[in-house]
Each structure stands twice: as C-alpha cells, then as structure tokens.
SELO-332976 format. One record per atom (N, C-alpha, C): residue number from 1; atom name; y, x, z. Coordinates in Angstrom, 2 decimals. Layout:
BEGIN
+-----+------+---------+---------+---------+
| pos | site |       y |       x |       z |
+-----+------+---------+---------+---------+
| NUM |   CA |       Y |       X |       Z |
...
+-----+------+---------+---------+---------+
END
This chain:
BEGIN
+-----+------+---------+---------+---------+
| pos | site |       y |       x |       z |
+-----+------+---------+---------+---------+
|   1 |    N |   14.15 |   17.53 |  -12.40 |
|   1 |   CA |   13.42 |   16.41 |  -11.66 |
|   1 |    C |   13.45 |   15.47 |  -12.50 |
|   2 |    N |   13.12 |   14.68 |  -12.69 |
|   2 |   CA |   12.89 |   12.61 |  -13.63 |
|   2 |    C |   13.50 |   12.06 |  -12.72 |
|   3 |    N |   14.18 |   11.10 |  -13.57 |
|   3 |   CA |   14.99 |    9.93 |  -12.97 |
|   3 |    C |   13.71 |    9.06 |  -11.89 |
|   4 |    N |   14.55 |    8.86 |  -10.89 |
|   4 |   CA |   13.71 |    7.63 |   -9.78 |
|   4 |    C |   13.76 |    6.34 |  -10.59 |
|   5 |    N |   12.28 |    5.78 |   -9.86 |
|   5 |   CA |   12.54 |    4.43 |  -10.14 |
|   5 |    C |   12.43 |    3.95 |   -8.86 |
|   6 |    N |   13.15 |    2.61 |   -8.71 |
|   6 |   CA |   13.63 |    2.05 |   -7.48 |
|   6 |    C |   12.88 |    0.76 |   -7.46 |
|   7 |    N |   12.06 |    0.60 |   -6.60 |
|   7 |   CA |   11.24 |   -0.97 |   -6.63 |
|   7 |    C |   11.65 |   -1.90 |   -5.36 |
|   8 |    N |   12.72 |   -2.45 |   -6.02 |
|   8 |   CA |   13.17 |   -3.99 |   -5.13 |
|   8 |    C |   12.31 |   -4.38 |   -4.11 |
|   9 |    N |   12.35 |   -4.35 |   -2.42 |
|   9 |   CA |   11.79 |   -4.80 |   -1.96 |
|   9 |    C |   11.23 |   -6.75 |   -2.43 |
|  10 |    N |   10.13 |   -6.65 |   -2.18 |
|  10 |   CA |    9.44 |   -8.40 |   -2.59 |
|  10 |    C |    9.28 |   -8.81 |   -1.37 |
|  11 |    N |    9.79 |   -9.96 |   -1.21 |
|  11 |   CA |   10.10 |  -11.01 |    0.19 |
|  11 |    C |    8.97 |  -12.05 |   -0.44 |
|  12 |    N |    7.64 |  -12.71 |    0.53 |
|  12 |   CA |    7.41 |  -13.48 |   -0.17 |
|  12 |    C |    7.87 |  -14.80 |   -0.26 |
|  13 |    N |    7.29 |  -15.45 |   -1.05 |
|  13 |   CA |    7.85 |  -16.87 |   -1.16 |
|  13 |    C |    7.10 |  -17.95 |   -2.06 |
|  14 |    N |    7.19 |  -19.21 |   -1.68 |
|  14 |   CA |    6.36 |  -19.94 |   -1.94 |
|  14 |    C |    6.93 |  -20.36 |   -3.61 |
|  15 |    N |    5.46 |  -20.01 |   -3.96 |
|  15 |   CA |    5.54 |  -21.05 |   -5.42 |
|  15 |    C |    4.81 |  -22.38 |   -5.62 |
|  16 |    N |    4.14 |  -22.82 |   -4.66 |
|  16 |   CA |    3.83 |  -24.03 |   -4.42 |
|  16 |    C |    2.53 |  -24.34 |   -5.93 |
|  17 |    N |    1.39 |  -23.00 |   -5.55 |
|  17 |   CA |    0.53 |  -22.85 |   -6.65 |
|  17 |    C |   -0.78 |  -22.59 |   -5.67 |
|  18 |    N |   -1.97 |  -23.37 |   -6.13 |
|  18 |   CA |   -3.26 |  -23.60 |   -5.50 |
|  18 |    C |   -3.92 |  -22.35 |   -5.79 |
|  19 |    N |   -4.33 |  -21.54 |   -4.40 |
|  19 |   CA |   -4.70 |  -20.41 |   -4.15 |
|  19 |    C |   -6.10 |  -20.07 |   -3.71 |
|  20 |    N |   -6.73 |  -21.64 |   -3.21 |
|  20 |   CA |   -7.85 |  -21.57 |   -2.58 |
|  20 |    C |   -9.10 |  -21.53 |   -3.70 |
|  21 |    N |   -9.93 |  -20.22 |   -3.85 |
|  21 |   CA |  -10.98 |  -20.00 |   -4.43 |
|  21 |    C |  -11.67 |  -21.79 |   -5.25 |
|  22 |    N |  -12.04 |  -22.46 |   -3.88 |
|  22 |   CA |  -12.76 |  -23.31 |   -4.60 |
|  22 |    C |  -12.39 |  -24.41 |   -5.43 |
|  23 |    N |  -10.55 |  -24.51 |   -5.03 |
|  23 |   CA |  -10.10 |  -25.39 |   -5.88 |
|  23 |    C |   -9.97 |  -24.88 |   -7.49 |
|  24 |    N |   -9.75 |  -23.54 |   -7.76 |
|  24 |   CA |   -9.34 |  -22.78 |   -8.60 |
|  24 |    C |  -10.75 |  -22.83 |   -9.24 |
|  25 |    N |  -12.08 |  -22.83 |   -8.66 |
|  25 |   CA |  -12.93 |  -22.98 |   -9.81 |
|  25 |    C |  -13.69 |  -24.22 |  -10.32 |
|  26 |    N |  -12.84 |  -25.74 |   -9.57 |
|  26 |   CA |  -13.54 |  -27.05 |   -9.91 |
|  26 |    C |  -12.89 |  -27.18 |  -11.39 |
|  27 |    N |  -14.26 |  -27.74 |  -12.16 |
|  27 |   CA |  -13.73 |  -27.61 |  -13.24 |
|  27 |    C |  -12.58 |  -28.86 |  -13.78 |
|  28 |    N |  -12.37 |  -29.42 |  -12.76 |
|  28 |   CA |  -11.40 |  -30.91 |  -13.19 |
|  28 |    C |  -10.28 |  -30.31 |  -12.40 |
|  29 |    N |   -9.96 |  -28.81 |  -11.84 |
|  29 |   CA |   -8.83 |  -28.19 |  -11.51 |
|  29 |    C |   -7.70 |  -28.28 |  -13.39 |
|  30 |    N |   -6.41 |  -28.88 |  -13.58 |
|  30 |   CA |   -5.61 |  -28.45 |  -14.08 |
|  30 |    C |   -5.03 |  -27.37 |  -14.49 |
|  31 |    N |   -5.67 |  -26.13 |  -15.25 |
|  31 |   CA |   -5.06 |  -25.02 |  -15.11 |
|  31 |    C |   -3.52 |  -24.72 |  -15.36 |
|  32 |    N |   -2.86 |  -25.70 |  -16.29 |
|  32 |   CA |   -1.59 |  -26.09 |  -16.53 |
|  32 |    C |   -0.56 |  -25.35 |  -15.30 |
|  33 |    N |   -1.34 |  -26.55 |  -13.93 |
|  33 |   CA |   -0.34 |  -26.41 |  -12.91 |
|  33 |    C |   -0.05 |  -24.49 |  -12.42 |
|  34 |    N |   -0.62 |  -23.75 |  -12.81 |
|  34 |   CA |   -0.85 |  -22.35 |  -12.39 |
|  34 |    C |    0.42 |  -21.89 |  -13.24 |
|  35 |    N |    1.21 |  -22.78 |  -13.67 |
|  35 |   CA |    2.52 |  -22.11 |  -15.20 |
|  35 |    C |    3.87 |  -22.25 |  -13.58 |
|  36 |    N |    3.58 |  -22.70 |  -12.82 |
|  36 |   CA |    4.48 |  -22.50 |  -11.69 |
|  36 |    C |    4.99 |  -20.56 |  -11.42 |
|  37 |    N |    3.69 |  -20.50 |  -11.21 |
|  37 |   CA |    3.46 |  -19.04 |  -10.77 |
|  37 |    C |    4.62 |  -17.93 |  -11.56 |
|  38 |    N |    4.30 |  -18.16 |  -12.93 |
|  38 |   CA |    5.12 |  -17.20 |  -13.78 |
|  38 |    C |    6.64 |  -17.49 |  -13.47 |
|  39 |    N |    6.82 |  -18.91 |  -13.54 |
|  39 |   CA |    8.37 |  -19.53 |  -13.50 |
|  39 |    C |    8.88 |  -18.84 |  -12.20 |
|  40 |    N |    8.37 |  -19.09 |  -11.33 |
|  40 |   CA |    8.93 |  -18.36 |   -9.92 |
|  40 |    C |    9.18 |  -17.13 |  -10.18 |
|  41 |    N |    8.17 |  -16.14 |  -10.59 |
|  41 |   CA |    8.45 |  -15.03 |  -10.86 |
|  41 |    C |    9.80 |  -14.70 |  -11.77 |
|  42 |    N |    9.72 |  -15.45 |  -13.16 |
|  42 |   CA |   10.85 |  -15.32 |  -13.71 |
|  42 |    C |   12.19 |  -15.75 |  -13.16 |
|  43 |    N |   12.25 |  -16.54 |  -11.85 |
|  43 |   CA |   13.19 |  -16.69 |  -10.86 |
|  43 |    C |   13.59 |  -16.30 |  -10.19 |
|  44 |    N |   12.50 |  -15.33 |   -9.64 |
|  44 |   CA |   12.85 |  -14.37 |   -8.55 |
|  44 |    C |   13.55 |  -12.56 |   -9.20 |
|  45 |    N |   13.08 |  -12.44 |  -10.87 |
|  45 |   CA |   13.69 |  -11.33 |  -11.23 |
|  45 |    C |   15.31 |  -11.78 |  -11.40 |
|  46 |    N |   15.40 |  -12.78 |  -12.18 |
|  46 |   CA |   16.65 |  -13.34 |  -12.11 |
|  46 |    C |   17.84 |  -13.33 |  -11.21 |
|  47 |    N |   17.15 |  -13.91 |   -9.91 |
|  47 |   CA |   17.82 |  -13.85 |   -8.83 |
|  47 |    C |   18.14 |  -12.48 |   -8.24 |
|  48 |    N |   17.25 |  -11.38 |   -8.48 |
|  48 |   CA |   17.10 |  -10.40 |   -7.61 |
|  48 |    C |   18.08 |   -9.43 |   -8.65 |
|  49 |    N |   17.91 |   -9.42 |  -10.12 |
|  49 |   CA |   18.95 |   -8.94 |  -10.90 |
|  49 |    C |   20.54 |   -9.04 |  -10.57 |
|  50 |    N |   20.69 |  -10.66 |  -10.41 |
|  50 |   CA |   22.14 |  -10.85 |  -10.21 |
|  50 |    C |   22.53 |  -10.35 |   -8.74 |
|  51 |    N |   21.67 |   -9.89 |   -7.80 |
|  51 |   CA |   21.88 |   -9.69 |   -6.48 |
|  51 |    C |   22.88 |   -8.24 |   -6.71 |
+-----+------+---------+---------+---------+
END
C-alpha cells in the first residue's frame, strides 16, 4: 500500500473578509480587501504546523 495522507481537521475561523455576493460584485469594492483571506490561510498553516 502507498503512504497515507492525513488531512488536518479544519476549524472555521473568521478572516474578516466580505463574502456577500452583492458586495463582491459592486464595482466600487476594493479587491485588495480580499488579501486578508490568503493571509489568514498562511497563518492557519503556520499555526497548525507548529502544533
């Protein structure tokens, strides 16, 4: 058998990123605000790896 891959349990966490379709579709929406999402993911990976 091949090696097993273990997926860590993902706990929901707030990233303070807008998710409402109407807001995301607004032409005045600042797309840069979404950069908080990958930053939160990187922090999650770092914290999970350190545990």
